[in-house]
C-alpha positions in Angstrom: 0.0 -0.1 -0.2 1.6 3.4 -0.9 2.6 5.6 1.9 0.2 8.8 2.4 1.2 12.4 1.8 1.2 13.1 5.5 3.8 10.3 6.3 6.4 12.6 4.3 8.7 15.0 6.2 7.7 18.5 6.0 9.8 20.8 3.6 8.9 24.5 4.1 10.7 25.7 0.8 8.8 23.2 -1.4 6.0 24.6 -3.3 3.0 22.3 -3.5 2.2 21.1 -7.0 5.2 22.3 -8.6 8.4 20.7 -9.8 11.8 21.0 -7.7 13.6 24.0 -7.6 16.6 24.2 -10.1 20.0 24.0 -8.9 22.3 26.8 -9.3 24.9 26.5 -11.8 28.5 27.6 -11.2 29.9 30.9 -12.4 31.2 30.9 -16.0 34.7 31.8 -16.7 35.8 35.1 -18.2 36.6 35.5 -21.8 38.3 38.3 -23.8 35.0 39.1 -25.4 32.8 38.9 -22.4 33.4 39.6 -18.7 32.9 36.9 -16.0 29.1 36.3 -15.1 27.2 33.8 -13.2 24.2 31.8 -14.4 20.7 33.2 -13.2 19.2 31.2 -10.6 15.5 30.7 -9.4 15.0 31.6 -5.8 12.2 30.5 -3.8 8.7 31.2 -4.9 9.8 31.3 -8.5 11.7 34.7 -8.0 14.9 35.1 -10.3 18.1 35.8 -8.4 20.8 38.5 -9.3 23.7 37.2 -11.1 27.2 37.4 -8.9 28.5 39.8 -11.9 26.6 42.0 -13.8 26.3 41.7 -17.7 27.8 44.6 -19.8 25.3 47.0 -20.8 24.7 47.3 -24.5 26.0 50.4 -26.1 23.3 52.9 -27.1 25.1 53.3 -30.5 26.7 50.5 -32.7 30.3 49.9 -32.7 30.7 51.6 -36.0 28.4 53.4 -38.1 28.4 52.7 -41.9 31.0 54.8 -43.8 32.4 55.6 -40.5 35.9 53.8 -39.9 37.3 53.1 -36.6 39.9 55.5 -34.9 43.4 55.1 -36.5 41.9 52.7 -39.4 41.9 53.7 -43.1 38.3 53.5 -44.5 35.8 55.8 -46.2 33.6 58.6 -45.0 30.7 59.6 -47.7 32.3 57.7 -50.6 35.8 59.5 -50.0 39.1 58.0 -48.6 40.0 58.7 -44.9 43.3 58.4 -43.4 46.8 57.9 -44.7 46.9 56.2 -47.9 49.7 53.7 -49.2 50.1 52.9 -52.8 51.2 49.6 -53.6 54.5 48.7 -55.1 55.1 47.2 -58.4 55.0 43.8 -57.0 51.3 44.1 -55.7 52.5 44.3 -52.1 52.0 47.6 -50.1 55.6 48.4 -48.6 55.9 49.7 -45.0 56.4 53.4 -44.5 60.3 54.6 -45.2 60.8 51.4 -47.4 61.9 52.4 -51.2 59.4 50.9 -53.8 56.3 52.9 -52.5 54.8 56.1 -51.1 53.4 56.8 -47.8 51.1 59.8 -47.8 52.7 62.7 -49.9 56.2 61.3 -49.2 57.8 59.7 -52.3 60.7 56.9 -51.9 64.3 58.2 -51.8 66.2 58.1 -55.1 68.3 55.0 -55.6 72.0 55.4 -54.6 73.3 53.6 -57.7 72.4 53.0 -61.1 73.1 50.3 -63.7 74.9 51.0 -67.0 75.8 48.1 -69.3 75.6 45.4 -66.6 77.8 47.4 -64.3 76.8 49.5 -61.2 78.1 52.9 -61.0 77.7 55.4 -57.9 76.0 58.3 -59.1 78.5 61.4 -59.4 77.9 64.3 -57.1 78.9 67.7 -58.7 79.0 69.6 -55.8 82.1 71.1 -55.2 82.6 70.8 -51.5 81.9 67.0 -51.3 84.7 64.4 -51.5 83.0 62.5 -54.5 83.9 65.6 -56.5 87.3 65.5 -56.1 87.4 61.6 -56.1 86.9 61.6 -59.9 90.5 63.4 -60.6 92.4 61.1 -58.3 90.8 57.8 -59.5 93.8 56.7 -61.5 95.8 53.4 -61.4 99.7 53.2 -61.0 100.3 51.8 -64.5 98.6 54.9 -66.0 100.6 57.2 -63.7 104.1 55.5 -64.7 103.2 55.5 -68.0 102.3 59.5 -68.1 105.5 60.0 -66.3 107.5 58.1 -68.8 105.9 59.9 -71.6 106.8 63.4 -70.0 110.7 62.4 -70.7 109.9 62.7 -74.3 109.1 65.9 -75.3 107.4 64.8 -78.9 105.2 62.4 -77.0 101.5 63.3 -76.7 99.9 62.3 -73.5 97.0 59.7 -73.6 94.7 62.1 -72.3 95.2 64.5 -75.2 95.3 61.7 -77.9 91.9 61.6 -78.6 91.5 65.7 -79.0 90.9 66.8 -82.8 91.2 70.5 -82.7 88.7 71.8 -85.5 89.3 75.4 -86.0 86.2 77.7 -86.8 85.4 79.9 -89.7 85.8 83.2 -87.9 88.8 85.3 -87.5 89.2 84.2 -84.0 88.7 81.2 -81.9 85.5 81.9 -80.8 84.0 79.3 -82.6 86.5 76.6 -81.9 85.2 73.2 -81.0 87.0 69.9 -79.8 86.0 67.0 -81.8 87.0 64.3 -78.9 85.0 61.4 -78.5 84.1 61.9 -74.9 82.4 58.3 -74.3 85.9 56.6 -74.8 88.1 59.5 -73.8 90.8 59.0 -71.6 90.7 61.4 -68.5 93.5 63.5 -67.2 94.3 63.0 -63.3 95.6 65.2 -60.6 97.4 62.3 -58.6 100.5 62.4 -60.5 100.9 66.4 -60.4 100.2 66.7 -56.8 102.7 63.8 -55.7 105.3 64.9 -58.4 105.3 68.5 -57.0 105.2 67.2 -53.5 108.0 64.8 -54.2 110.1 67.5 -55.8 109.9 70.3 -53.2 110.9 67.3 -50.5 113.9 66.4 -52.4 114.9 70.0 -52.9 115.1 70.5 -49.2 116.8 67.2 -48.7 119.4 67.6 -51.4 120.0 71.2 -50.3 120.9 70.1 -46.7 123.2 67.5 -48.1 125.0 69.9 -50.5 125.2 72.4 -47.5 126.7 69.7 -45.3 129.6 68.8 -47.9 130.3 72.4 -48.4 130.7 73.0 -44.8 132.9 69.7 -44.4 134.9 70.9 -47.3 135.6 74.4 -45.7 137.8 74.5 -42.9 137.3 78.3 -42.3 134.1 78.1 -40.5 132.9 80.0 -37.3 129.7 78.4 -36.7 128.2 75.1 -36.1 126.4 73.6 -39.1 122.7 73.1 -38.7 119.8 71.6 -40.9 118.0 74.8 -42.9 114.4 73.9 -43.1 113.4 76.9 -44.9 114.7 75.4 -48.2 112.0 73.0 -48.1 109.2 75.5 -47.3 110.4 77.9 -49.9 110.6 75.1 -52.5 107.0 74.0 -51.8 105.6 77.6 -52.2 107.5 78.1 -55.6 106.5 74.6 -57.1 102.9 74.7 -56.1 102.4 78.4 -57.0 104.2 77.8 -60.5 102.5 74.3 -61.3 99.0 74.9 -60.1 98.7 79.0 -59.8 100.3 79.8 -63.2 98.4 76.9 -64.7 95.2 78.4 -63.7 96.2 81.9 -65.0 97.1 80.3 -68.5 93.8 78.3 -68.6 91.9 81.6 -67.8 93.7 82.9 -70.8 93.0 80.2 -73.1 89.4 80.4 -71.7 89.1 84.0 -72.6 90.1 83.0 -76.1 87.3 80.2 -76.0 90.0 77.5 -76.7 88.4 73.9 -75.7 91.1 72.8 -73.2 89.8 72.0 -69.8 91.6 73.2 -66.5 92.4 69.6 -65.5 94.2 69.1 -68.7 96.2 72.2 -68.2 96.9 71.1 -64.6 97.7 67.5 -65.6 100.4 68.7 -68.2 102.0 71.1 -66.0 102.5 68.4 -63.1 103.9 65.9 -65.4 106.4 68.2 -67.0 107.9 68.5 -63.5 108.6 64.8 -63.3 112.1 65.1 -65.1 113.3 67.4 -62.3 112.9 64.8 -59.6 115.9 62.6 -61.0 117.9 65.4 -61.8 117.6 66.9 -58.2 118.8 63.6 -56.9 121.7 63.5 -59.1 122.6 67.3 -58.5 123.7 65.7 -55.1 127.0 65.0 -56.8 129.4 68.0 -55.6 130.4 68.7 -59.4 129.6 72.2 -60.7 129.6 71.1 -64.2 127.7 68.1 -63.9 124.8 69.9 -62.1 124.7 72.8 -64.7 124.5 70.1 -67.3 121.5 68.4 -65.4 119.8 71.1 -64.7 119.8 72.8 -68.1 119.1 69.5 -69.8 115.9 69.0 -67.5 114.7 72.4 -68.2 115.0 71.9 -71.9 113.1 68.7 -72.1 110.3 70.1 -70.0 109.9 73.3 -71.9 109.8 71.2 -75.2 107.1 69.0 -73.8 105.0 71.9 -72.7 105.4 73.9 -75.9 104.9 70.7 -78.1 101.4 69.8 -76.6 100.1 73.4 -76.2 101.4 74.6 -79.6 99.5 72.0 -81.3 96.3 73.7 -80.0 97.6 77.4 -80.4 98.6 76.9 -84.1 95.1 75.8 -84.9 93.2 78.0 -82.9 94.9 81.3 -82.2 96.3 84.0 -84.6 100.2 83.9 -85.0 100.6 86.8 -82.4 98.8 85.1 -79.7 100.5 82.0 -80.4 103.9 83.4 -80.5 103.1 85.4 -77.1 101.8 82.6 -75.2 104.8 80.4 -76.1 107.4 83.0 -75.2 105.3 83.3 -71.8 105.3 79.5 -71.0 109.1 79.3 -72.2 110.4 82.2 -70.0 108.7 81.2 -66.8 109.9 77.7 -67.3 113.2 78.8 -67.8 113.1 81.1 -64.6 111.9 78.1 -62.5 114.8 76.1 -64.1 117.4 78.4 -63.4 116.1 78.8 -59.6 117.0 75.3 -59.0 121.1 75.8 -59.5 121.0 79.7 -58.4 118.9 79.4 -55.3 118.1 75.6 -54.2 121.4 74.0 -55.2 123.7 77.1 -54.9 127.0 75.8 -53.2 130.5 75.9 -53.9 132.9 73.2 -53.4 
């Protein structure tokens, strides 16, 4: 026989005629997209209980309206692009800011530092006179080229390699204002300043050294001396001033005169020609350490004659083709006289000792 309803123990929270109360679920774990919250429970008499953590209230406005981008995100506004724009590279990929190959905003990529010509890469030359690259082109020469040019300067009739491609074409006018140079600039051999600079530097240093050697020999051969012999460094200082002023200073003046007459000869050609013409004095200065006056005179005059003929032969081809006879003779005489004075200064000042 079934037990009666009155036999059951009394439960004050039990609702008569209803189902048992549900058991509260444990709180859910928090996620990056939803805060932690508890499942709602049903309290006694069917009233819902408050959750442990309140749910996030919905925003009165949506996260993004149509045609309105998020902050910092490129989008459109009213059909117009907004925010910074990035143009794609030729490969179809958008490069980051600051990387060549694309643009960012209104900035264009930096120009390339190198360019390719004929399968070889060359640095773009800078024509700014205060940069090192501007002067580097005048010293970019090999040792073989410098040695060949020094050897050729000992032969007066030899034309330097950097002037062999020149073809002087005289104009139809009375003066040389329409004179042109038919040189093939693509295959032209360029002059250098490396050789002239070191030739002049070596020459004035040798003049100072040999001058002191000869002074010491003269002091030892002369028993009637009342003071002690010392080195004379003023000879080297004066020699450097004279050599540099003559080779580079007078060369610029001569080039200015030729420029005034519209002669197509560059300043570098003039400096290179004068610098290599002084090479003959380097072995002559060393040989002048021989304490024989006759030998010194012979060597100095021979060197002066060779270098003068070297200058007049190479300048004369241009002057004869481009200038009137009066200008040709005048410039030739000026070059010969000044070169003769430099030659005589070797014997009468720098190497002037009696034995």
